[in-house]
C-alpha positions as CSV (number, residue, x, y, z in Angstrom):
1,X,-196.4,-121.9,-214.1
2,X,-194.2,-120.2,-211.6
3,X,-191.7,-122.4,-209.8
4,X,-192.9,-123.2,-206.3
5,X,-191.1,-121.4,-203.5
6,X,-191.5,-123.2,-200.2
7,X,-190.0,-120.3,-198.3
8,X,-192.9,-118.1,-199.3
9,X,-195.3,-120.5,-197.5
10,X,-193.0,-120.2,-194.5
11,X,-193.3,-116.4,-194.8
12,X,-197.1,-116.7,-194.8
13,X,-196.8,-118.6,-191.5
14,X,-194.6,-115.8,-190.1
15,X,-197.4,-113.4,-191.1
16,X,-200.5,-115.3,-189.9
17,X,-199.3,-116.5,-186.5
18,X,-198.7,-113.0,-185.1
19,X,-202.1,-111.9,-186.4
20,X,-203.7,-114.7,-184.4
21,X,-201.6,-114.0,-181.3
22,X,-202.4,-110.3,-181.5
23,X,-206.2,-111.0,-181.6
24,X,-205.8,-113.4,-178.7
25,X,-203.7,-111.0,-176.7
26,X,-201.0,-113.7,-176.2
27,X,-197.2,-113.7,-175.9
28,X,-196.7,-109.9,-176.3
29,X,-197.5,-109.7,-180.0
30,X,-198.8,-106.1,-179.6
31,X,-198.0,-105.4,-183.3
32,X,-199.1,-108.7,-184.7
33,X,-201.6,-107.0,-186.9
34,X,-198.6,-106.1,-189.2
35,X,-198.8,-109.7,-190.4
36,X,-201.6,-108.5,-192.7
37,X,-199.2,-106.1,-194.4
38,X,-196.8,-108.9,-195.1
39,X,-199.7,-110.8,-196.8
40,X,-200.3,-107.7,-199.0
41,X,-196.7,-107.7,-200.2
42,X,-196.7,-111.4,-200.9
43,X,-200.0,-111.1,-202.8
44,X,-198.8,-108.2,-204.9
45,X,-195.6,-110.1,-205.8
46,X,-197.2,-113.4,-206.7
47,X,-200.1,-112.0,-208.7
48,X,-197.9,-109.7,-210.7
49,X,-195.5,-112.6,-211.5
50,X,-198.4,-114.8,-212.7
51,X,-199.8,-112.0,-214.8
52,X,-196.5,-111.1,-216.3
53,X,-195.8,-114.7,-217.4
54,X,-199.3,-115.0,-218.9
55,X,-199.0,-111.8,-220.8
56,X,-195.5,-112.8,-222.0
57,X,-196.9,-116.2,-223.2
58,X,-199.9,-114.4,-224.7
59,X,-202.2,-116.5,-222.5
60,X,-203.7,-113.7,-220.4
61,X,-207.4,-113.7,-220.0
62,X,-209.3,-111.6,-217.4
63,X,-212.0,-114.3,-217.2
64,X,-209.5,-117.0,-216.5
65,X,-207.7,-114.8,-213.9
66,X,-211.0,-114.1,-212.0
67,X,-211.9,-117.8,-212.3
68,X,-208.6,-118.7,-210.5
69,X,-209.0,-116.0,-207.9
70,X,-212.6,-117.2,-207.3
71,X,-211.3,-120.8,-206.8
72,X,-208.6,-119.7,-204.5
73,X,-210.5,-117.3,-202.3
74,X,-214.2,-117.8,-202.4
75,X,-215.0,-121.5,-201.5
76,X,-213.3,-121.4,-198.1
77,X,-214.6,-118.0,-197.4
78,X,-218.2,-118.9,-198.2
79,X,-218.1,-122.1,-196.2
80,X,-216.7,-120.1,-193.2
81,X,-219.5,-117.5,-193.6
82,X,-222.2,-120.1,-193.9
83,X,-221.1,-122.0,-190.8
84,X,-220.6,-118.7,-188.9
85,X,-224.1,-117.5,-189.9
86,X,-225.6,-120.7,-188.5
87,X,-223.8,-120.2,-185.2
88,X,-224.8,-116.5,-185.1
89,X,-228.4,-117.5,-185.5
90,X,-228.0,-119.8,-182.5
91,X,-226.2,-117.6,-180.0
92,X,-225.9,-114.0,-181.2
93,X,-228.0,-111.2,-179.6
94,X,-230.5,-109.5,-181.9
95,X,-228.7,-106.2,-182.5
96,X,-225.4,-108.0,-183.1
97,X,-227.1,-110.4,-185.5
98,X,-228.4,-107.5,-187.5
99,X,-224.9,-105.9,-187.6
100,X,-223.5,-109.3,-188.5
101,X,-226.0,-109.7,-191.4
102,X,-224.9,-106.3,-192.8
103,X,-221.3,-107.5,-192.6
104,X,-222.1,-110.6,-194.6
105,X,-223.5,-108.5,-197.4
106,X,-220.4,-106.4,-197.4
107,X,-218.1,-109.4,-197.5
108,X,-219.7,-111.0,-200.5
109,X,-219.8,-107.7,-202.4
110,X,-216.0,-107.2,-201.6
111,X,-216.7,-104.0,-199.6
112,X,-216.2,-105.2,-196.1
113,X,-213.3,-102.8,-195.6
114,X,-215.7,-99.9,-196.3
115,X,-218.4,-101.4,-194.1
116,X,-216.1,-101.8,-191.1
117,X,-214.6,-98.3,-191.7
118,X,-218.1,-96.9,-191.2
119,X,-219.0,-99.0,-188.1
120,X,-215.8,-100.1,-186.3
121,X,-212.7,-99.2,-184.5
122,X,-210.4,-102.1,-185.3
123,X,-208.7,-102.0,-181.9
124,X,-211.9,-101.8,-179.8
125,X,-213.4,-104.6,-177.8
126,X,-216.7,-104.1,-179.5
127,X,-215.0,-104.8,-182.8
128,X,-213.4,-107.9,-181.4
129,X,-216.9,-109.5,-181.2
130,X,-217.5,-109.0,-184.9
131,X,-216.9,-112.4,-186.5
132,X,-216.2,-111.1,-190.0
133,X,-214.1,-108.0,-189.0
134,X,-210.9,-109.6,-190.4
135,X,-212.3,-109.8,-193.9
136,X,-211.5,-106.1,-194.4
137,X,-208.1,-107.2,-195.7
138,X,-209.6,-109.7,-198.1
139,X,-211.7,-106.8,-199.5
140,X,-208.5,-104.8,-200.1
141,X,-207.0,-107.6,-202.0
142,X,-210.2,-108.3,-204.0
143,X,-210.4,-104.6,-205.0
144,X,-206.7,-104.7,-206.0
145,X,-207.5,-107.8,-208.2
146,X,-210.2,-105.9,-209.9
147,X,-208.2,-103.0,-211.2
148,X,-204.5,-104.2,-211.3
149,X,-204.8,-106.7,-214.1
150,X,-206.4,-104.0,-216.3
151,X,-203.6,-101.6,-215.5
152,X,-200.9,-104.2,-216.2
153,X,-202.5,-105.3,-219.5
154,X,-202.8,-101.7,-220.6
155,X,-199.2,-100.9,-220.1
156,X,-197.7,-104.3,-221.0
157,X,-196.1,-103.1,-224.2
158,X,-194.8,-100.0,-222.4
159,X,-192.9,-101.5,-219.5
160,X,-190.9,-98.5,-218.6
161,X,-194.0,-96.4,-218.4
162,X,-195.7,-99.1,-216.3
163,X,-192.8,-99.0,-213.8
164,X,-193.0,-95.2,-213.6
165,X,-196.8,-95.4,-213.1
166,X,-196.5,-98.1,-210.4
167,X,-193.7,-96.1,-208.6
168,X,-195.9,-93.0,-208.7
169,X,-199.0,-94.9,-207.4
170,X,-196.9,-96.4,-204.6
171,X,-195.6,-93.1,-203.5
172,X,-199.0,-91.4,-203.7
173,X,-200.6,-94.2,-201.7
174,X,-197.9,-94.1,-199.0
175,X,-198.1,-90.3,-198.9
176,X,-201.9,-90.7,-198.5
177,X,-201.4,-93.0,-195.6
178,X,-199.0,-90.6,-193.9
179,X,-201.2,-87.6,-194.5
180,X,-204.3,-89.3,-193.2
181,X,-202.3,-90.4,-190.1
182,X,-201.1,-86.9,-189.4
183,X,-204.6,-85.5,-190.0
184,X,-206.1,-87.9,-187.6
185,X,-208.3,-89.8,-190.0
186,X,-207.4,-93.1,-188.3
187,X,-210.2,-95.3,-189.5
188,X,-210.2,-94.3,-193.2
189,X,-206.4,-94.7,-193.2
190,X,-206.6,-98.2,-191.7
191,X,-209.5,-99.7,-193.7
192,X,-209.5,-98.1,-197.2
193,X,-207.5,-99.2,-200.2
194,X,-206.1,-95.7,-201.0
195,X,-203.7,-95.9,-198.1
196,X,-203.1,-99.6,-198.3
197,X,-202.5,-100.1,-202.1
198,X,-198.8,-99.1,-201.8
199,X,-198.1,-102.4,-199.9
200,X,-199.5,-104.5,-202.8
201,X,-197.7,-102.2,-205.3
202,X,-194.4,-102.8,-203.5
203,X,-194.8,-106.5,-204.1
204,X,-195.7,-105.9,-207.7
205,X,-192.6,-103.8,-208.2
206,X,-190.5,-106.6,-206.8
207,X,-191.9,-108.8,-209.6
208,X,-191.7,-106.2,-212.3
209,X,-188.1,-105.3,-211.6
210,X,-187.2,-109.1,-211.1
211,X,-185.5,-108.2,-207.9
212,X,-185.8,-111.8,-206.8
213,X,-183.5,-112.8,-209.7
214,X,-180.7,-110.4,-209.0
215,X,-177.3,-112.1,-209.0
216,X,-176.2,-111.3,-205.4
217,X,-173.6,-113.3,-203.5
218,X,-174.8,-116.0,-201.1
219,X,-173.4,-114.0,-198.2
220,X,-175.3,-110.8,-199.2
221,X,-178.5,-112.7,-199.6
222,X,-178.0,-114.4,-196.3
223,X,-177.4,-111.1,-194.6
224,X,-180.3,-109.2,-196.2
225,X,-182.8,-112.0,-195.5
226,X,-181.7,-112.1,-191.9
227,X,-182.2,-108.3,-191.7
228,X,-185.6,-108.8,-193.3
229,X,-186.7,-111.3,-190.7
230,X,-185.4,-109.0,-187.9
231,X,-187.5,-106.1,-189.4
232,X,-190.6,-108.2,-189.5
233,X,-190.2,-109.7,-186.0
234,X,-189.4,-106.3,-184.5
235,X,-192.6,-104.8,-185.9
236,X,-194.6,-107.5,-184.1
237,X,-193.3,-106.5,-180.7
238,X,-192.4,-102.8,-181.1
239,X,-195.8,-101.7,-182.5
240,X,-199.0,-101.6,-180.6
241,X,-202.6,-100.2,-181.0
242,X,-201.3,-96.6,-180.6
243,X,-198.8,-96.9,-183.5
244,X,-200.1,-95.0,-186.6
245,X,-200.9,-97.6,-189.2
246,X,-200.4,-97.7,-192.1
247,X,-197.8,-95.0,-192.1
248,X,-194.0,-94.7,-192.5
249,X,-193.9,-97.1,-189.6
250,X,-195.3,-99.8,-191.9
251,X,-192.2,-99.6,-194.0
252,X,-190.5,-101.8,-191.3
253,X,-192.6,-105.0,-192.0
254,X,-193.1,-104.2,-195.7
255,X,-189.4,-103.8,-196.4
256,X,-188.7,-106.9,-194.2
257,X,-191.0,-108.9,-196.4
258,X,-189.4,-107.5,-199.5
259,X,-185.9,-108.6,-198.3
260,X,-187.1,-112.1,-197.6
261,X,-189.0,-112.5,-200.9
262,X,-185.9,-111.3,-202.8
263,X,-183.1,-112.9,-200.8
264,X,-184.4,-116.0,-198.9
265,X,-183.4,-119.1,-200.8
266,X,-183.3,-122.8,-199.9
267,X,-179.5,-122.4,-199.5
268,X,-179.4,-119.7,-196.8
269,X,-180.4,-119.5,-193.1
270,X,-183.8,-117.8,-193.4
271,X,-184.7,-119.8,-196.5
272,X,-184.0,-123.0,-194.7
273,X,-186.0,-121.9,-191.6
274,X,-189.0,-120.8,-193.6
275,X,-188.9,-123.9,-195.8
276,X,-188.9,-126.2,-192.8
277,X,-191.8,-128.6,-192.5
278,X,-193.3,-126.6,-189.5
279,X,-193.3,-123.2,-191.2
280,X,-194.2,-124.4,-194.7
281,X,-197.1,-126.6,-193.4
282,X,-198.6,-123.7,-191.4
283,X,-198.1,-121.5,-194.5
284,X,-200.2,-123.9,-196.6
285,X,-203.1,-123.5,-194.3
286,X,-202.5,-119.9,-193.5
287,X,-205.5,-118.6,-195.5
288,X,-207.9,-120.9,-193.7
289,X,-206.2,-120.1,-190.4
290,X,-206.8,-116.4,-191.1
291,X,-210.4,-117.1,-192.1
292,X,-211.3,-119.1,-189.0
293,X,-209.5,-117.4,-186.1
294,X,-211.7,-114.3,-185.9
295,X,-215.1,-116.0,-185.8
296,X,-213.9,-118.5,-183.2
297,X,-212.4,-115.7,-181.0
298,X,-215.4,-113.5,-181.4
299,X,-217.9,-116.2,-180.3
300,X,-215.6,-117.1,-177.4
301,X,-215.5,-113.4,-176.3
302,X,-219.3,-113.2,-176.7
303,X,-220.0,-116.0,-174.4
304,X,-217.3,-115.6,-171.7
305,X,-217.5,-113.6,-168.5
306,X,-215.1,-110.8,-169.1
307,X,-212.0,-111.3,-171.3
308,X,-211.4,-115.1,-171.9
309,X,-208.3,-116.5,-170.1
310,X,-205.2,-117.5,-171.9
311,X,-206.1,-121.1,-171.5
312,X,-209.4,-120.5,-173.3
313,X,-207.5,-118.7,-176.1
314,X,-205.0,-121.5,-176.5
315,X,-207.9,-123.9,-176.8
316,X,-209.5,-121.6,-179.4
317,X,-206.3,-121.5,-181.3
318,X,-206.2,-125.3,-181.3
319,X,-209.8,-125.3,-182.7
320,X,-208.7,-122.7,-185.3
321,X,-206.0,-125.1,-186.5
322,X,-208.4,-128.0,-186.7
323,X,-210.9,-125.9,-188.7
324,X,-208.1,-124.6,-190.9
325,X,-206.8,-128.1,-191.6
326,X,-210.3,-129.4,-192.5
327,X,-210.9,-126.3,-194.7
328,X,-207.7,-126.7,-196.5
329,X,-208.2,-130.5,-197.1
330,X,-212.0,-130.5,-197.8
331,X,-212.5,-127.1,-199.4
332,X,-209.4,-125.3,-200.6
333,X,-207.5,-128.2,-202.1
334,X,-210.5,-129.9,-204.0
335,X,-211.6,-126.7,-205.6
336,X,-208.0,-126.0,-206.8
337,X,-206.9,-129.5,-207.8
338,X,-209.8,-131.9,-208.2
339,X,-210.2,-132.6,-211.9
340,X,-214.0,-132.8,-211.7
341,X,-214.3,-129.6,-209.7
342,X,-211.9,-127.9,-212.1
343,X,-214.5,-128.3,-214.9
344,X,-217.0,-126.2,-212.9
345,X,-217.5,-122.6,-213.9
346,X,-216.1,-121.0,-210.7
347,X,-217.6,-117.6,-211.4
348,X,-221.1,-119.1,-212.0
349,X,-220.9,-121.2,-208.8
350,X,-219.6,-118.2,-206.9
351,X,-222.5,-116.1,-208.1
352,X,-224.9,-118.8,-207.0
353,X,-223.3,-119.1,-203.6
354,X,-223.4,-115.3,-203.2
355,X,-227.1,-115.4,-203.9
356,X,-227.7,-118.0,-201.2
357,X,-225.7,-115.9,-198.7
358,X,-227.5,-112.7,-199.8
359,X,-230.9,-114.3,-199.2
360,X,-229.7,-115.6,-195.8
361,X,-228.4,-112.2,-194.7
362,X,-231.4,-110.3,-196.1
363,X,-233.8,-112.6,-194.3
364,X,-232.1,-111.8,-191.0
365,X,-232.4,-108.0,-191.7
366,X,-236.0,-108.2,-192.9
367,X,-236.8,-110.2,-189.7
368,X,-235.0,-107.5,-187.7
369,X,-232.6,-110.0,-186.2
370,X,-235.3,-112.6,-185.3
371,X,-235.8,-111.2,-181.8
372,X,-238.2,-113.9,-181.0
373,X,-235.3,-116.4,-180.8
374,X,-234.8,-115.2,-177.2
375,X,-237.3,-114.3,-174.6
376,X,-235.7,-110.9,-173.8
377,X,-237.9,-108.6,-171.8
378,X,-235.2,-105.9,-171.7
379,X,-234.5,-105.5,-175.5
380,X,-236.9,-102.6,-176.0
381,X,-235.2,-100.5,-173.3
382,X,-231.7,-100.8,-174.9
383,X,-231.9,-97.4,-176.6
384,X,-229.4,-94.6,-177.1
385,X,-230.4,-91.0,-177.6
386,X,-232.1,-90.4,-181.0
387,X,-230.1,-87.2,-181.2
388,X,-226.7,-88.8,-180.8
389,X,-226.0,-88.9,-184.5
390,X,-227.0,-85.3,-185.0
391,X,-225.7,-83.6,-181.9
392,X,-222.6,-85.5,-180.7
393,X,-219.5,-84.4,-182.5
394,X,-215.9,-85.5,-183.1
395,X,-212.8,-85.1,-185.4
396,X,-211.4,-82.2,-187.5
397,X,-214.7,-80.9,-188.7
398,X,-216.4,-80.9,-185.3
399,X,-219.6,-79.1,-184.7
400,X,-218.9,-75.5,-183.6
401,X,-220.4,-74.5,-180.2
402,X,-222.5,-71.8,-181.8
403,X,-223.9,-74.4,-184.2
404,X,-224.5,-77.1,-181.6
405,X,-227.9,-78.5,-180.9
406,X,-230.4,-76.7,-178.7
407,X,-233.4,-78.7,-177.5
408,X,-236.2,-79.3,-176.8
409,X,-236.5,-75.5,-177.6
410,X,-234.3,-72.5,-178.1
411,X,-234.7,-71.1,-174.6
412,X,-231.5,-72.6,-173.2
413,X,-230.6,-72.0,-169.5
414,X,-228.8,-75.3,-169.3
415,X,-225.7,-76.9,-171.1
416,X,-224.3,-80.4,-171.2
417,X,-220.5,-80.3,-171.5
418,X,-218.3,-83.4,-171.8
419,X,-217.7,-86.6,-173.8
420,X,-220.0,-89.3,-175.1
421,X,-221.1,-90.3,-171.6
422,X,-223.1,-87.1,-171.4
423,X,-225.2,-87.6,-174.6
424,X,-228.0,-89.7,-173.1
425,X,-228.0,-87.5,-169.9
426,X,-228.7,-84.5,-172.1
427,X,-231.6,-86.2,-173.8
428,X,-233.1,-87.3,-170.4
429,X,-232.6,-83.8,-169.0
430,X,-234.3,-82.3,-172.0
431,X,-237.5,-84.3,-171.2
432,X,-237.6,-82.6,-167.8
433,X,-236.8,-79.2,-169.3
434,X,-239.6,-79.5,-171.9
435,X,-242.1,-79.4,-169.0
436,X,-240.7,-76.0,-168.0
437,X,-240.4,-74.5,-171.5
438,X,-236.7,-74.6,-171.0
439,X,-233.9,-76.2,-173.1
440,X,-230.2,-77.1,-173.1
441,X,-227.2,-76.5,-175.3
442,X,-225.6,-79.9,-176.2
443,X,-221.8,-79.9,-176.2
444,X,-220.3,-83.4,-176.3
445,X,-217.2,-84.6,-178.2
446,X,-216.4,-88.3,-178.6
447,X,-213.5,-89.5,-176.5
448,X,-212.5,-86.0,-175.5
449,X,-210.9,-84.7,-172.3
450,X,-210.8,-81.4,-170.4
451,X,-207.8,-80.5,-172.5
452,X,-207.4,-76.8,-171.7
453,X,-203.7,-76.8,-170.6
454,X,-202.5,-79.8,-172.5
455,X,-203.1,-81.4,-175.9
456,X,-204.3,-84.8,-176.9
457,X,-204.0,-87.1,-179.8
458,X,-207.7,-87.0,-180.5
459,X,-208.1,-84.7,-183.4
460,X,-210.1,-81.6,-182.7
461,X,-210.6,-82.2,-179.0
462,X,-208.3,-79.5,-177.6
463,X,-209.7,-76.8,-179.9
464,X,-213.3,-77.9,-179.2
465,X,-212.9,-77.8,-175.4
466,X,-211.4,-74.2,-175.5
467,X,-214.1,-73.0,-177.9
468,X,-216.9,-74.6,-176.0
469,X,-215.7,-73.1,-172.7
470,X,-215.3,-69.6,-174.2
471,X,-218.8,-69.9,-175.7
472,X,-220.4,-70.9,-172.4
473,X,-218.7,-67.9,-170.7
474,X,-220.1,-65.5,-173.3
475,X,-223.7,-66.8,-173.0
476,X,-225.3,-65.1,-170.0
477,X,-228.6,-67.0,-170.7
478,X,-226.9,-70.3,-169.8
479,X,-227.0,-70.5,-166.0
480,X,-226.5,-74.2,-165.4
481,X,-223.7,-76.4,-166.8
482,X,-223.4,-80.2,-166.4
483,X,-219.8,-81.4,-166.8
484,X,-218.7,-85.0,-167.1
485,X,-215.9,-87.1,-168.8
486,X,-215.1,-90.8,-168.9
487,X,-211.8,-90.0,-167.2
488,X,-210.6,-93.5,-166.2
489,X,-210.9,-94.9,-169.7
490,X,-209.1,-91.8,-171.1
491,X,-206.3,-92.1,-168.7
492,X,-205.8,-95.7,-168.0
493,X,-207.4,-97.6,-171.0
494,X,-210.5,-99.5,-171.8
495,X,-211.8,-102.0,-169.2
496,X,-213.6,-104.8,-171.0
497,X,-210.7,-106.4,-172.7
498,X,-209.1,-107.3,-169.4
499,X,-212.1,-107.3,-167.0
500,X,-212.1,-108.1,-164.0
501,X,-208.5,-106.8,-163.9
502,X,-208.0,-103.0,-163.6
503,X,-206.6,-101.2,-166.7
504,X,-203.3,-99.6,-165.9
505,X,-202.0,-98.1,-169.2
506,X,-199.7,-95.1,-168.8
507,X,-201.9,-92.1,-168.4
508,X,-199.9,-90.3,-171.1
509,X,-201.0,-92.6,-173.9
510,X,-203.8,-90.4,-175.2
511,X,-201.9,-87.2,-174.7
512,X,-200.0,-85.6,-177.7
513,X,-196.4,-86.7,-178.4
514,X,-195.0,-83.8,-176.4
515,X,-196.0,-85.6,-173.2
516,X,-194.7,-89.0,-174.1
517,X,-192.0,-88.9,-171.4
518,X,-194.4,-88.0,-168.6
519,X,-194.7,-90.6,-165.8
520,X,-198.3,-91.9,-165.5
521,X,-199.1,-90.1,-162.3
522,X,-197.8,-86.8,-163.7
523,X,-199.9,-87.2,-166.9
524,X,-203.0,-88.0,-164.7
525,X,-202.4,-84.9,-162.6
526,X,-202.0,-82.8,-165.7
527,X,-205.4,-84.2,-166.9
528,X,-206.9,-83.3,-163.5
529,X,-205.5,-79.8,-163.6
530,X,-207.3,-79.2,-166.9
531,X,-210.5,-80.5,-165.4
532,X,-210.1,-78.3,-162.4
533,X,-209.5,-75.2,-164.5
534,X,-212.6,-75.9,-166.5
535,X,-214.8,-76.1,-163.4
536,X,-213.2,-73.1,-161.7
537,X,-213.6,-71.0,-164.9
538,X,-217.3,-71.8,-165.1
539,X,-217.8,-71.0,-161.4
540,X,-215.8,-67.7,-161.9
541,X,-218.3,-66.6,-164.5
542,X,-221.3,-67.4,-162.2
543,X,-222.4,-70.7,-163.7
544,X,-224.0,-73.3,-161.5
545,X,-221.9,-76.4,-162.1
546,X,-223.1,-80.0,-161.8
547,X,-220.1,-82.4,-161.8
548,X,-221.1,-86.0,-162.9
549,X,-219.0,-88.6,-161.2
550,X,-217.9,-91.7,-163.2
551,X,-220.7,-93.8,-164.6
552,X,-220.1,-97.5,-163.7
553,X,-218.9,-99.6,-166.5
554,X,-220.2,-103.1,-167.1
555,X,-218.1,-106.1,-168.1
556,X,-219.6,-106.8,-171.5
557,X,-221.9,-105.3,-174.1
558,X,-225.5,-105.1,-172.7
559,X,-226.9,-107.1,-175.5
560,X,-224.6,-110.0,-174.7
561,X,-225.3,-109.7,-170.9
562,X,-229.0,-109.8,-171.5
563,X,-228.9,-112.7,-173.9
564,X,-229.1,-116.4,-172.8
565,X,-226.3,-118.7,-173.9
566,X,-228.2,-119.8,-177.0
567,X,-231.7,-120.1,-178.4
568,X,-231.9,-123.5,-176.6
569,X,-231.7,-121.8,-173.3
570,X,-229.0,-121.5,-170.7
571,X,-228.5,-118.9,-168.0
572,X,-227.3,-115.3,-168.4
573,X,-223.5,-115.0,-168.2
574,X,-223.8,-112.3,-165.5
575,X,-225.9,-111.4,-162.5
576,X,-228.1,-108.6,-163.9
577,X,-228.5,-106.8,-160.6
578,X,-224.9,-107.2,-159.4
579,X,-223.2,-106.9,-162.7
580,X,-220.2,-104.9,-161.6
581,X,-218.9,-105.0,-158.0
582,X,-218.6,-101.8,-155.9
583,X,-214.9,-102.7,-155.3
584,X,-214.2,-102.8,-159.0
585,X,-215.8,-99.4,-159.5
586,X,-213.8,-97.9,-156.7
587,X,-210.5,-99.3,-157.8
588,X,-211.1,-98.6,-161.5
589,X,-211.9,-94.9,-160.7
590,X,-209.6,-94.5,-157.7
591,X,-207.6,-91.6,-159.2
592,X,-210.5,-89.4,-160.5
593,X,-212.7,-90.1,-157.5
594,X,-209.9,-89.0,-155.2
595,X,-209.6,-85.7,-157.1
596,X,-213.4,-85.1,-157.5
597,X,-213.8,-85.6,-153.8
598,X,-211.5,-82.6,-153.1
599,X,-213.8,-80.1,-154.8
600,X,-215.4,-77.5,-152.6
601,X,-219.1,-78.5,-153.2
602,X,-221.7,-75.9,-152.4
603,X,-225.0,-74.6,-153.7
604,X,-223.2,-73.6,-156.9
605,X,-221.1,-76.7,-157.3
606,X,-223.0,-79.9,-157.0
607,X,-221.8,-83.5,-157.2
608,X,-224.0,-85.9,-159.1
609,X,-223.1,-89.5,-158.3
610,X,-224.6,-92.1,-160.6
611,X,-223.7,-94.9,-158.2
612,X,-226.3,-93.4,-155.7
613,X,-229.0,-94.9,-158.0
614,X,-227.3,-97.4,-160.2
615,X,-225.5,-99.3,-157.4
616,X,-226.4,-100.8,-154.1
617,X,-224.7,-102.5,-151.2
618,X,-223.5,-105.5,-153.2
619,X,-222.8,-104.0,-156.7
620,X,-223.9,-102.0,-159.7
621,X,-226.8,-103.2,-161.9
622,X,-227.1,-103.6,-165.6
623,X,-230.9,-103.8,-165.1
624,X,-233.2,-101.9,-162.8
625,X,-237.0,-101.8,-162.7
626,X,-236.9,-104.3,-165.6
627,X,-235.1,-101.8,-167.8
628,X,-231.6,-102.0,-169.3
629,X,-229.4,-99.2,-167.8
630,X,-227.0,-99.3,-170.7
631,X,-226.9,-99.5,-174.5
632,X,-223.4,-100.9,-174.8
633,X,-220.8,-101.7,-172.1
634,X,-220.3,-98.2,-170.6
635,X,-222.9,-95.7,-172.1
636,X,-226.1,-95.3,-170.3
637,X,-229.3,-96.0,-172.1
638,X,-232.1,-93.4,-172.1
639,X,-233.6,-95.4,-169.2
640,X,-230.3,-95.4,-167.3
641,X,-229.9,-91.7,-168.0
642,X,-233.4,-91.0,-166.6
643,X,-232.4,-92.7,-163.4
644,X,-229.3,-90.5,-163.0
645,X,-231.2,-87.3,-163.9
646,X,-233.6,-88.1,-161.1
647,X,-230.7,-87.4,-158.7
648,X,-230.7,-83.7,-159.8
649,X,-232.5,-81.1,-157.6
650,X,-236.0,-80.2,-158.9
651,X,-235.7,-78.2,-162.1
């Protein structure tokens, strides 16, 4: 067996605490997610050391290796999933429960990173309410465990070749991460193993080259381990959700972890710090801490009005430590050390446990989320446009304007031009146009801006806006153009993670790097100048332009708002008819409302104000006429869109 290094447990503590603080939004840990990358390096290092020793002693067995991994990872994971599933059945809205059941299936098949790549933006608030989101990193490790032992055993008699192969794979994986970052493939870069494997390979190379055994002086090791700790801590506070990750930036925490692994010893400053009872004790329960924090935080967010306060998060962290301690004592330790349990075939028991969880998740899906758990009269009206998947575009390979959807028929005298807030409006308008044998051209791009005279980080947006405007100008048959963007979110940030506070991110944060130095008001004015050019150009070419004012946002996902506290009853968390205050709407959209109100409205330039029908004297509603007005926390449902379209002049 490898000699126990207490300082590595301490390093695990340094990795897990920032992850927890990042997800809680506490103490400025804006880059706390980098703790996961430190775990990857530790895992690569330890697993490779274990395998090298077994291969050297001629004791290597794939079955035994997977047995040990199963004992280490699966019992605590499965217990967490089982308890979380019971809680989900008690309190989770129907649609979220179905999504949760799919995530359970992905976790137990070691593909949750792929699942969340398909369905999530890791940094979004919707993602924060997914109890198993954090398991993407476990899937990366599990996938690594599947192929790395085979690679190592194949090359074990050719160590020099093995080193060359690992170095090549490391560089290829790092290059992949950087290329995906530059190309704008943010989600695939974040979640998939191709751009993450290099972090595990770096740990493996430490073990393969025996860098932890290099005969360096005490002073040198002291200095390098301090530098490593500084690198790691810096990444927690210098990075944020706009930092490309993984990328070359990730080298900071990864190299920091390498320096600590190779240079921290019980005899130097960093080694003594990490070996202290506080750090090593937290490190021992770090796996269970990581497992439990996300489910606890997600349920807290799900059942709290707006973003939970710091006090609530501190209480949730306390509960996380309690659950982690119990998990470590009652689940992790017995399965690894209890003599009776050690005689159990871990792979067989794991397969049986998987079977139970598969049945449980499949039952939820077959029952369509057990909607009868709640008496929800509004569920049927929470619908997005059925054409959203086909007609709404984004990214590098965006749908060209000439290839964009035309519906309900090819006679198109109307066009919908904007971001995702226009998708349901397009569908609702098409229902009216069908009665007149007319149609519309659907031009919407996810998260885009009127980026005519500036460029944005969103891949494809700038080109799409210019091409779409040029295409509309060329088309004489299109007489009416509806324009709308979710301007306040683009400029100042998302609302629901800090509601009822008003987001105030620098308005340059979504613009390309060339505008990084712009003060917020100048960036916002640049945005407006693009918006104004777009409208003026359409008017110049004799289009009748309808400008859609900001759609009111609601504090939480509509499914959460319309679900009682639990299946045992309890009131709604929000007032369904006064869900967002008028004052909040005005403050949230103060900049763009001020600019829109300066436009010279006329018979050819018409303002459409969703608040005229969605809001009243005391606030804006999530429900009107017993119908849900939204399908998430900011996009109108089809019913909500129909309400807004009713504000248009007779077609």
